N, CA, C and O atoms as a GROMACS GRO file, in nm:
protein
  412
    1UNK      N    1   6.880  12.454   1.095
    1UNK     CA    2   6.955  12.569   1.137
    1UNK      C    3   7.048  12.535   1.254
    1UNK      O    4   7.161  12.584   1.260
    2UNK      N    5   7.001  12.450   1.344
    2UNK     CA    6   7.082  12.416   1.459
    2UNK      C    7   7.211  12.342   1.422
    2UNK      O    8   7.317  12.376   1.475
    3UNK      N    9   7.207  12.242   1.331
    3UNK     CA   10   7.332  12.175   1.296
    3UNK      C   11   7.434  12.271   1.236
    3UNK      O   12   7.554  12.260   1.262
    4UNK      N   13   7.386  12.367   1.153
    4UNK     CA   14   7.477  12.465   1.094
    4UNK      C   15   7.543  12.550   1.202
    4UNK      O   16   7.664  12.574   1.198
    5UNK      N   17   7.463  12.596   1.297
    5UNK     CA   18   7.519  12.678   1.404
    5UNK      C   19   7.616  12.597   1.494
    5UNK      O   20   7.717  12.649   1.540
    6UNK      N   21   7.583  12.471   1.516
    6UNK     CA   22   7.675  12.387   1.594
    6UNK      C   23   7.809  12.370   1.519
    6UNK      O   24   7.916  12.373   1.581
    7UNK      N   25   7.801  12.353   1.388
    7UNK     CA   26   7.926  12.343   1.311
    7UNK      C   27   8.007  12.470   1.318
    7UNK      O   28   8.130  12.466   1.328
    8UNK      N   29   7.939  12.584   1.314
    8UNK     CA   30   8.010  12.712   1.324
    8UNK      C   31   8.078  12.728   1.460
    8UNK      O   32   8.191  12.774   1.469
    9UNK      N   33   8.008  12.689   1.565
    9UNK     CA   34   8.067  12.698   1.699
    9UNK      C   35   8.188  12.604   1.711
    9UNK      O   36   8.289  12.641   1.770
   10UNK      N   37   8.177  12.484   1.656
   10UNK     CA   38   8.290  12.388   1.661
   10UNK      C   39   8.408  12.445   1.579
   10UNK      O   40   8.523  12.432   1.619
   11UNK      N   41   8.378  12.507   1.464
   11UNK     CA   42   8.485  12.565   1.385
   11UNK      C   43   8.553  12.680   1.460
   11UNK      O   44   8.675  12.694   1.454
   12UNK      N   45   8.474  12.760   1.529
   12UNK     CA   46   8.533  12.869   1.608
   12UNK      C   47   8.619  12.817   1.721
   12UNK      O   48   8.724  12.873   1.751
   13UNK      N   49   8.576  12.710   1.783
   13UNK     CA   50   8.654  12.650   1.893
   13UNK      C   51   8.786  12.599   1.838
   13UNK      O   52   8.890  12.615   1.902
   14UNK      N   53   8.784  12.538   1.721
   14UNK     CA   54   8.911  12.487   1.665
   14UNK      C   55   9.002  12.602   1.628
   14UNK      O   56   9.124  12.592   1.647
   15UNK      N   57   8.947  12.711   1.575
   15UNK     CA   58   9.032  12.828   1.543
   15UNK      C   59   9.092  12.884   1.671
   15UNK      O   60   9.210  12.919   1.674
   16UNK      N   61   9.011  12.893   1.776
   16UNK     CA   62   9.064  12.944   1.903
   16UNK      C   63   9.175  12.853   1.957
   16UNK      O   64   9.277  12.902   2.006
   17UNK      N   65   9.154  12.722   1.948
   17UNK     CA   66   9.258  12.631   1.996
   17UNK      C   67   9.384  12.638   1.912
   17UNK      O   68   9.494  12.626   1.964
   18UNK      N   69   9.369  12.658   1.780
   18UNK     CA   70   9.487  12.671   1.694
   18UNK      C   71   9.563  12.800   1.728
   18UNK      O   72   9.686  12.802   1.728
   19UNK      N   73   9.488  12.906   1.757
   19UNK     CA   74   9.554  13.034   1.789
   19UNK      C   75   9.616  13.034   1.927
   19UNK      O   76   9.702  13.117   1.956
   20UNK      N   77   9.573  12.944   2.013
   20UNK     CA   78   9.624  12.940   2.150
   20UNK      C   79   9.770  12.892   2.155
   20UNK      O   80   9.850  12.943   2.233
   21UNK      N   81   9.802  12.795   2.072
   21UNK     CA   82   9.937  12.735   2.079
   21UNK      C   83  10.021  12.777   1.959
   21UNK      O   84   9.971  12.792   1.847
   22UNK      N   85  10.150  12.794   1.985
   22UNK     CA   86  10.243  12.835   1.878
   22UNK      C   87  10.280  12.715   1.792
   22UNK      O   88  10.368  12.636   1.827
   23UNK      N   89  10.213  12.702   1.682
   23UNK     CA   90  10.240  12.597   1.584
   23UNK      C   91  10.248  12.660   1.446
   23UNK      O   92  10.208  12.775   1.428
   24UNK      N   93  10.299  12.587   1.350
   24UNK     CA   94  10.303  12.643   1.212
   24UNK      C   95  10.161  12.670   1.159
   24UNK      O   96  10.140  12.758   1.075
   25UNK      N   97  10.065  12.594   1.208
   25UNK     CA   98   9.926  12.614   1.166
   25UNK      C   99   9.872  12.747   1.213
   25UNK      O  100   9.784  12.805   1.149
   26UNK      N  101   9.922  12.796   1.325
   26UNK     CA  102   9.876  12.924   1.379
   26UNK      C  103   9.912  13.038   1.281
   26UNK      O  104   9.832  13.129   1.259
   27UNK      N  105  10.030  13.032   1.226
   27UNK     CA  106  10.072  13.135   1.132
   27UNK      C  107   9.982  13.137   1.010
   27UNK      O  108   9.945  13.243   0.960
   28UNK      N  109   9.947  13.018   0.961
   28UNK     CA  110   9.858  13.007   0.845
   28UNK      C  111   9.717  13.062   0.879
   28UNK      O  112   9.658  13.132   0.798
   29UNK      N  113   9.666  13.029   0.996
   29UNK     CA  114   9.534  13.079   1.036
   29UNK      C  115   9.536  13.230   1.051
   29UNK      O  116   9.440  13.297   1.012
   30UNK      N  117   9.640  13.284   1.107
   30UNK     CA  118   9.651  13.430   1.121
   30UNK      C  119   9.654  13.497   0.984
   30UNK      O  120   9.592  13.601   0.964
   31UNK      N  121   9.727  13.437   0.889
   31UNK     CA  122   9.735  13.492   0.754
   31UNK      C  123   9.597  13.490   0.686
   31UNK      O  124   9.557  13.588   0.623
   32UNK      N  125   9.525  13.379   0.701
   32UNK     CA  126   9.393  13.367   0.640
   32UNK      C  127   9.295  13.467   0.704
   32UNK      O  128   9.216  13.529   0.633
   33UNK      N  129   9.300  13.483   0.834
   33UNK     CA  130   9.211  13.577   0.901
   33UNK      C  131   9.242  13.720   0.860
   33UNK      O  132   9.150  13.801   0.844
   34UNK      N  133   9.371  13.753   0.844
   34UNK     CA  134   9.406  13.888   0.798
   34UNK      C  135   9.354  13.913   0.657
   34UNK      O  136   9.305  14.022   0.627
   35UNK      N  137   9.364  13.813   0.572
   35UNK     CA  138   9.316  13.828   0.435
   35UNK      C  139   9.165  13.841   0.429
   35UNK      O  140   9.111  13.914   0.347
   36UNK      N  141   9.097  13.770   0.516
   36UNK     CA  142   8.952  13.778   0.520
   36UNK      C  143   8.902  13.916   0.565
   36UNK      O  144   8.801  13.966   0.516
   37UNK      N  145   8.973  13.975   0.657
   37UNK     CA  146   8.930  14.105   0.710
   37UNK      C  147   8.970  14.223   0.622
   37UNK      O  148   8.912  14.331   0.632
   38UNK      N  149   9.068  14.202   0.534
   38UNK     CA  150   9.115  14.308   0.447
   38UNK      C  151   9.017  14.334   0.334
   38UNK      O  152   8.987  14.244   0.256
   39UNK      N  153   8.967  14.457   0.325
   39UNK     CA  154   8.888  14.496   0.210
   39UNK      C  155   8.751  14.432   0.198
   39UNK      O  156   8.684  14.452   0.096
   40UNK      N  157   8.707  14.359   0.295
   40UNK     CA  158   8.576  14.295   0.288
   40UNK      C  159   8.484  14.350   0.395
   40UNK      O  160   8.408  14.274   0.456
   41UNK      N  161   8.489  14.479   0.421
   41UNK     CA  162   8.408  14.541   0.521
   41UNK      C  163   8.258  14.523   0.498
   41UNK      O  164   8.186  14.482   0.589
   42UNK      N  165   8.207  14.554   0.376
   42UNK     CA  166   8.063  14.542   0.353
   42UNK      C  167   8.013  14.396   0.367
   42UNK      O  168   7.900  14.374   0.412
   43UNK      N  169   8.095  14.300   0.329
   43UNK     CA  170   8.053  14.161   0.340
   43UNK      C  171   8.039  14.121   0.487
   43UNK      O  172   7.943  14.053   0.524
   44UNK      N  173   8.134  14.163   0.570
   44UNK     CA  174   8.128  14.130   0.712
   44UNK      C  175   8.007  14.195   0.778
   44UNK      O  176   7.940  14.133   0.860
   45UNK      N  177   7.979  14.320   0.741
   45UNK     CA  178   7.863  14.385   0.802
   45UNK      C  179   7.732  14.325   0.752
   45UNK      O  180   7.634  14.322   0.827
   46UNK      N  181   7.727  14.277   0.629
   46UNK     CA  182   7.608  14.209   0.578
   46UNK      C  183   7.583  14.082   0.652
   46UNK      O  184   7.469  14.052   0.687
   47UNK      N  185   7.688  14.004   0.678
   47UNK     CA  186   7.672  13.881   0.755
   47UNK      C  187   7.626  13.913   0.896
   47UNK      O  188   7.541  13.843   0.950
   48UNK      N  189   7.680  14.015   0.956
   48UNK     CA  190   7.640  14.055   1.090
   48UNK      C  191   7.494  14.098   1.097
   48UNK      O  192   7.423  14.062   1.191
   49UNK      N  193   7.449  14.175   1.001
   49UNK     CA  194   7.309  14.221   0.999
   49UNK      C  195   7.216  14.104   0.974
   49UNK      O  196   7.110  14.096   1.035
   50UNK      N  197   7.254  14.012   0.885
   50UNK     CA  198   7.170  13.893   0.861
   50UNK      C  199   7.159  13.810   0.986
   50UNK      O  200   7.051  13.762   1.020
   51UNK      N  201   7.269  13.791   1.056
   51UNK     CA  202   7.266  13.715   1.181
   51UNK      C  203   7.179  13.783   1.284
   51UNK      O  204   7.106  13.716   1.357
   52UNK      N  205   7.184  13.915   1.291
   52UNK     CA  206   7.102  13.991   1.385
   52UNK      C  207   6.953  13.976   1.351
   52UNK      O  208   6.872  13.958   1.442
   53UNK      N  209   6.917  13.982   1.226
   53UNK     CA  210   6.776  13.971   1.184
   53UNK      C  211   6.723  13.830   1.218
   53UNK      O  212   6.612  13.818   1.270
   54UNK      N  213   6.800  13.727   1.189
   54UNK     CA  214   6.756  13.591   1.220
   54UNK      C  215   6.744  13.573   1.371
   54UNK      O  216   6.652  13.506   1.418
   55UNK      N  217   6.836  13.632   1.448
   55UNK     CA  218   6.829  13.623   1.595
   55UNK      C  219   6.704  13.691   1.645
   55UNK      O  220   6.634  13.635   1.730
   56UNK      N  221   6.672  13.809   1.595
   56UNK     CA  222   6.550  13.879   1.639
   56UNK      C  223   6.425  13.801   1.601
   56UNK      O  224   6.328  13.798   1.678
   57UNK      N  225   6.425  13.739   1.484
   57UNK     CA  226   6.311  13.656   1.445
   57UNK      C  227   6.293  13.538   1.539
   57UNK      O  228   6.180  13.504   1.576
   58UNK      N  229   6.401  13.477   1.577
   58UNK     CA  230   6.393  13.364   1.671
   58UNK      C  231   6.344  13.412   1.808
   58UNK      O  232   6.263  13.344   1.872
   59UNK      N  233   6.392  13.525   1.853
   59UNK     CA  234   6.348  13.579   1.983
   59UNK      C  235   6.200  13.615   1.979
   59UNK      O  236   6.128  13.594   2.077
   60UNK      N  237   6.153  13.667   1.867
   60UNK     CA  238   6.012  13.700   1.851
   60UNK      C  239   5.928  13.574   1.857
   60UNK      O  240   5.820  13.575   1.918
   61UNK      N  241   5.973  13.466   1.796
   61UNK     CA  242   5.900  13.340   1.802
   61UNK      C  243   5.894  13.286   1.944
   61UNK      O  244   5.792  13.232   1.986
   62UNK      N  245   6.002  13.302   2.018
   62UNK     CA  246   6.004  13.258   2.158
   62UNK      C  247   5.900  13.333   2.238
   62UNK      O  248   5.824  13.272   2.313
   63UNK      N  249   5.896  13.463   2.224
   63UNK     CA  250   5.800  13.547   2.297
   63UNK      C  251   5.657  13.513   2.257
   63UNK      O  252   5.569  13.507   2.343
   64UNK      N  253   5.634  13.490   2.129
   64UNK     CA  254   5.499  13.456   2.082
   64UNK      C  255   5.452  13.324   2.138
   64UNK      O  256   5.336  13.311   2.177
   65UNK      N  257   5.542  13.224   2.145
   65UNK     CA  258   5.504  13.093   2.202
   65UNK      C  259   5.476  13.106   2.350
   65UNK      O  260   5.381  13.046   2.401
   66UNK      N  261   5.558  13.185   2.421
   66UNK     CA  262   5.535  13.202   2.564
   66UNK      C  263   5.405  13.275   2.592
   66UNK      O  264   5.334  13.239   2.687
   67UNK      N  265   5.369  13.378   2.512
   67UNK     CA  266   5.243  13.449   2.530
   67UNK      C  267   5.125  13.354   2.507
   67UNK      O  268   5.027  13.356   2.582
   68UNK      N  269   5.136  13.272   2.403
   68UNK     CA  270   5.028  13.180   2.373
   68UNK      C  271   5.011  13.076   2.485
   68UNK      O  272   4.899  13.036   2.517
   69UNK      N  273   5.122  13.032   2.544
   69UNK     CA  274   5.112  12.936   2.654
   69UNK      C  275   5.051  12.997   2.779
   69UNK      O  276   4.984  12.928   2.856
   70UNK      N  277   5.076  13.128   2.800
   70UNK     CA  278   5.016  13.195   2.915
   70UNK      C  279   4.865  13.212   2.896
   70UNK      O  280   4.789  13.204   2.993
   71UNK      N  281   4.822  13.237   2.771
   71UNK     CA  282   4.679  13.252   2.746
   71UNK      C  283   4.602  13.123   2.765
   71UNK      O  284   4.491  13.123   2.818
   72UNK      N  285   4.663  13.012   2.720
   72UNK     CA  286   4.594  12.882   2.729
   72UNK      C  287   4.614  12.816   2.864
   72UNK      O  288   4.541  12.723   2.898
   73UNK      N  289   4.709  12.861   2.940
   73UNK     CA  290   4.733  12.802   3.071
   73UNK      C  291   4.833  12.688   3.072
   73UNK      O  292   4.867  12.637   3.179
   74UNK      N  293   4.879  12.648   2.958
   74UNK     CA  294   4.977  12.540   2.951
   74UNK      C  295   5.042  12.540   2.812
   74UNK      O  296   5.005  12.618   2.723
   75UNK      N  297   5.137  12.453   2.798
   75UNK     CA  298   5.207  12.444   2.670
   75UNK      C  299   5.196  12.300   2.618
   75UNK      O  300   5.219  12.205   2.692
   76UNK      N  301   5.160  12.287   2.493
   76UNK     CA  302   5.148  12.153   2.437
   76UNK      C  303   5.287  12.101   2.392
   76UNK      O  304   5.380  12.180   2.376
   77UNK      N  305   5.300  11.973   2.371
   77UNK     CA  306   5.433  11.916   2.339
   77UNK      C  307   5.496  11.973   2.212
   77UNK      O  308   5.618  11.988   2.206
   78UNK      N  309   5.415  12.004   2.112
   78UNK     CA  310   5.470  12.058   1.987
   78UNK      C  311   5.532  12.196   2.010
   78UNK      O  312   5.642  12.224   1.964
   79UNK      N  313   5.459  12.280   2.083
   79UNK     CA  314   5.512  12.411   2.112
   79UNK      C  315   5.636  12.402   2.202
   79UNK      O  316   5.727  12.484   2.190
   80UNK      N  317   5.639  12.303   2.292
   80UNK     CA  318   5.755  12.286   2.378
   80UNK      C  319   5.879  12.252   2.295
   80UNK      O  320   5.987  12.304   2.322
   81UNK      N  321   5.864  12.166   2.197
   81UNK     CA  322   5.976  12.131   2.109
   81UNK      C  323   6.020  12.251   2.028
   81UNK      O  324   6.139  12.276   2.015
   82UNK      N  325   5.924  12.326   1.974
   82UNK     CA  326   5.958  12.447   1.897
   82UNK      C  327   6.028  12.550   1.984
   82UNK      O  328   6.124  12.615   1.942
   83UNK      N  329   5.979  12.565   2.108
   83UNK     CA  330   6.038  12.660   2.200
   83UNK      C  331   6.183  12.624   2.233
   83UNK      O  332   6.270  12.711   2.231
   84UNK      N  333   6.208  12.499   2.262
   84UNK     CA  334   6.346  12.458   2.295
   84UNK      C  335   6.438  12.473   2.173
   84UNK      O  336   6.554  12.509   2.188
   85UNK      N  337   6.385  12.444   2.054
   85UNK     CA  338   6.464  12.461   1.933
   85UNK      C  339   6.499  12.607   1.909
   85UNK      O  340   6.612  12.638   1.872
   86UNK      N  341   6.403  12.696   1.930
   86UNK     CA  342   6.429  12.840   1.914
   86UNK      C  343   6.528  12.891   2.019
   86UNK      O  344   6.615  12.974   1.989
   87UNK      N  345   6.516  12.841   2.142
   87UNK     CA  346   6.609  12.883   2.247
   87UNK      C  347   6.750  12.837   2.215
   87UNK      O  348   6.846  12.912   2.233
   88UNK      N  349   6.764  12.714   2.167
   88UNK     CA  350   6.897  12.663   2.128
   88UNK      C  351   6.955  12.745   2.013
   88UNK      O  352   7.072  12.782   2.017
   89UNK      N  353   6.874  12.772   1.912
   89UNK     CA  354   6.921  12.852   1.800
   89UNK      C  355   6.964  12.991   1.845
   89UNK      O  356   7.069  13.041   1.804
   90UNK      N  357   6.884  13.053   1.930
   90UNK     CA  358   6.915  13.188   1.978
   90UNK      C  359   7.044  13.191   2.058
   90UNK      O  360   7.126  13.282   2.043
   91UNK      N  361   7.063  13.091   2.143
   91UNK     CA  362   7.184  13.092   2.224
   91UNK      C  363   7.308  13.068   2.138
   91UNK      O  364   7.413  13.128   2.162
   92UNK      N  365   7.297  12.982   2.038
   92UNK     CA  366   7.412  12.959   1.949
   92UNK      C  367   7.439  13.081   1.862
   92UNK      O  368   7.555  13.114   1.837
   93UNK      N  369   7.334  13.147   1.816
   93UNK     CA  370   7.355  13.269   1.736
   93UNK      C  371   7.412  13.381   1.819
   93UNK      O  372   7.492  13.460   1.769
   94UNK      N  373   7.371  13.390   1.947
   94UNK     CA  374   7.426  13.491   2.035
   94UNK      C  375   7.573  13.467   2.058
   94UNK      O  376   7.653  13.560   2.055
   95UNK      N  377   7.611  13.340   2.082
   95UNK     CA  378   7.750  13.307   2.101
   95UNK      C  379   7.830  13.339   1.975
   95UNK      O  380   7.940  13.394   1.983
   96UNK      N  381   7.774  13.303   1.860
   96UNK     CA  382   7.844  13.329   1.735
   96UNK      C  383   7.860  13.479   1.709
   96UNK      O  384   7.963  13.523   1.660
   97UNK      N  385   7.757  13.556   1.743
   97UNK     CA  386   7.766  13.700   1.717
   97UNK      C  387   7.868  13.766   1.810
   97UNK      O  388   7.936  13.860   1.770
   98UNK      N  389   7.878  13.718   1.933
   98UNK     CA  390   7.979  13.772   2.025
   98UNK      C  391   8.119  13.743   1.972
   98UNK      O  392   8.205  13.831   1.971
   99UNK      N  393   8.141  13.620   1.929
   99UNK     CA  394   8.272  13.585   1.875
   99UNK      C  395   8.297  13.654   1.743
   99UNK      O  396   8.411  13.691   1.712
  100UNK      N  397   8.192  13.673   1.663
  100UNK     CA  398   8.205  13.740   1.534
  100UNK      C  399   8.244  13.885   1.548
  100UNK      O  400   8.323  13.936   1.468
  101UNK      N  401   8.193  13.954   1.648
  101UNK     CA  402   8.228  14.094   1.668
  101UNK      C  403   8.369  14.110   1.721
  101UNK      O  404   8.431  14.215   1.702
  102UNK      N  405   8.423  14.007   1.786
  102UNK     CA  406   8.557  14.016   1.840
  102UNK      C  407   8.664  13.987   1.736
  102UNK      O  408   8.782  14.012   1.761
  103UNK      N  409   8.625  13.934   1.619
  103UNK     CA  410   8.725  13.907   1.515
  103UNK      C  411   8.775  14.034   1.462
  103UNK      O  412   8.860  14.035   1.374
   0.00000   0.00000   0.00000
């Protein structure tokens, strides 16, 4: 999941950089973005809801791991790796959802 989210963030950064400068590529990107947003309302909302559900699932896993570590008094290495992976996924999904809502 993390590599996919990293690729999405890199793609968003490139789109932002293309839109920043006046080049012929900017016109093409604007045209493609306009076509994507036209008439595809339900698809965009479905993607947004799916992203929200996966984000909430990741946040629930983070809370569950933290509660378990408080009960046992410490965190084992496996749970630490899972916790950091969930935190990274959540932060990338949060960034993506913020940028997604601004499109």
